[in-house]
C-alpha positions as CSV (number, residue, x, y, z in Angstrom):
1,X,2.4,45.1,4.5
2,X,-0.7,43.1,5.4
3,X,-4.1,44.6,5.3
4,X,-7.4,43.3,7.2
5,X,-10.7,44.7,6.2
6,X,-14.0,44.3,7.6
7,X,-17.5,45.8,7.8
8,X,-19.6,46.8,10.4
9,X,-23.5,47.7,10.2
10,X,-24.4,50.6,12.2
11,X,-28.0,51.8,11.8
12,X,-29.1,51.5,8.2
13,X,-25.5,51.9,6.8
14,X,-22.3,49.8,7.2
15,X,-18.8,50.9,8.3
16,X,-15.7,49.4,6.7
17,X,-12.4,49.5,8.5
18,X,-9.0,48.4,7.6
19,X,-6.1,47.4,9.9
20,X,-2.8,47.8,8.2
21,X,-0.2,45.4,9.8
22,X,3.4,45.9,9.3
23,X,4.5,42.3,9.9
24,X,4.3,39.3,7.4
25,X,1.0,38.2,9.0
26,X,-2.1,39.8,9.0
27,X,-4.2,40.1,12.1
28,X,-8.1,39.5,11.7
29,X,-10.1,42.2,13.4
30,X,-13.6,40.6,13.7
31,X,-16.7,42.8,13.1
32,X,-19.3,41.3,15.0
33,X,-20.0,43.3,18.5
34,X,-18.0,43.1,21.2
35,X,-15.4,40.7,19.6
36,X,-14.5,43.4,17.3
37,X,-13.5,45.9,20.0
38,X,-11.7,43.4,22.0
39,X,-9.9,42.2,18.6
40,X,-9.0,45.9,17.8
41,X,-7.5,46.5,21.2
42,X,-5.6,43.3,21.3
43,X,-4.1,44.0,17.8
44,X,-3.5,47.7,18.9
45,X,-1.7,46.3,22.0
46,X,1.1,44.8,19.5
47,X,3.9,46.3,17.8
48,X,3.0,45.7,14.4
49,X,-0.5,47.4,13.9
50,X,0.2,51.0,12.6
51,X,-3.1,52.3,10.6
52,X,-6.8,51.9,11.2
53,X,-8.9,53.3,8.3
54,X,-12.7,54.0,8.8
55,X,-14.7,54.5,5.5
56,X,-18.2,54.3,4.4
57,X,-21.3,56.1,3.1
58,X,-22.3,59.5,4.4
59,X,-24.1,59.5,7.6
60,X,-23.3,55.9,9.0
61,X,-21.3,57.4,11.8
62,X,-17.6,57.2,10.6
63,X,-16.6,60.4,12.5
64,X,-18.2,59.0,16.0
65,X,-16.8,55.7,15.5
66,X,-13.4,56.7,14.7
67,X,-13.3,59.0,17.5
68,X,-14.3,56.4,19.7
69,X,-11.8,54.1,18.4
70,X,-9.2,56.4,18.9
71,X,-10.3,57.3,22.3
72,X,-10.4,53.6,23.2
73,X,-6.9,53.1,21.8
74,X,-5.3,56.0,23.6
75,X,-6.5,55.2,27.0
76,X,-6.9,51.3,26.8
77,X,-3.4,50.7,25.0
78,X,-1.6,53.7,26.6
79,X,0.0,54.3,23.2
80,X,-0.2,57.6,21.5
81,X,-2.7,57.9,18.7
82,X,-3.2,60.3,15.7
83,X,-6.8,60.8,14.6
84,X,-6.9,62.5,11.1
85,X,-9.9,63.5,9.0
86,X,-9.7,64.3,5.4
87,X,-13.3,65.3,5.2
88,X,-13.8,68.9,3.7
89,X,-17.0,69.3,6.3
90,X,-14.6,69.1,9.2
91,X,-17.0,67.0,11.2
92,X,-14.3,65.9,14.1
93,X,-14.4,69.5,15.3
94,X,-18.0,69.4,15.6
95,X,-17.7,65.8,17.5
96,X,-15.3,67.0,19.8
97,X,-17.0,70.5,20.3
98,X,-13.7,72.4,19.4
99,X,-12.0,73.4,16.3
100,X,-8.8,71.2,14.7
101,X,-6.6,72.3,11.8
102,X,-3.9,70.9,9.9
103,X,-1.4,70.9,12.8
104,X,-2.0,68.1,15.5
105,X,-3.8,69.3,18.8
106,X,-4.1,66.8,21.7
107,X,-7.8,67.1,23.4
108,X,-6.7,64.2,25.8
109,X,-3.5,62.2,26.8
110,X,-2.1,60.1,24.0
111,X,-4.3,61.6,21.3
112,X,-3.9,64.0,18.8
113,X,-6.4,65.1,16.3
114,X,-5.9,66.9,12.9
115,X,-8.5,67.9,10.1
116,X,-6.6,68.3,6.9
117,X,-8.0,70.8,4.2
């Protein structure tokens, strides 16, 4: 497995993301504005990209960013996306204005969401 990592500044903080590529060659996902989203979509449209991890310090927008990325990929790439949060605060439910659990639920086409305990 190859891993591509990057960082993105949002507000006063920074979001780090990692894309795991199952093929021998890693795909670079740039982290500068529009290029980063386009690169992410292009990588996701391929067959090798399997995981994207979003991490960073508290309050930098991880929940918002991961929800936006998951929604973008589910709609643009027409592939099934699973958005999983391991945050004990369960902020995905707050962001989506619903309640999620350990079982996947689908708030929209091609997107399943889980909040692990």
